[in-house]
Phi, psi and omega in degrees: 000127180253131180265157175237180184303317181297321178298315181295318179297322179291316178299316179297321179294317179296324181273000182056046178253142174256111180257142175278168180298327181286333182281331186302309179299326179296316178292323178301313182292312184297310182291327177295320179293323177297314179297323178295320179294318177298322176297321177297316178298325180294332181275354181294135180288116182237010179293134177080005179260124181284140177295148181257139173270341181213138184290341180246109183299145178085354178254148178232152178289124176282123181244147175280157178296143181275088183236147177290126182253341181231158174272168182283118181251018186303312182298321178298314181292325183284348176297331180276348183285143179295327182209131180223137175224130177054037179078009180243147177284133177257124182238157180294148178288130181245348179247124181278000000 
């Protein structure tokens, strides 16, 4: 997939980015090459290949035991809050 100037300007507008005139051609080229590479990966034959949970077979992620390490300090922390109701912080409404 090849992108053009209008595509980049639209992406920049959606991402709320301000691009200079010099940056637009760079993004057209870079993003077009990224999409082309993703297209190549999409064409790779993957039928009959089992998904991997770990890139190195026979190895497993070492995890620490899921144990409570701290006590509940919610009440202590909420003492500093200007307003709390039912254990929740009350904040001013910011969206109309």
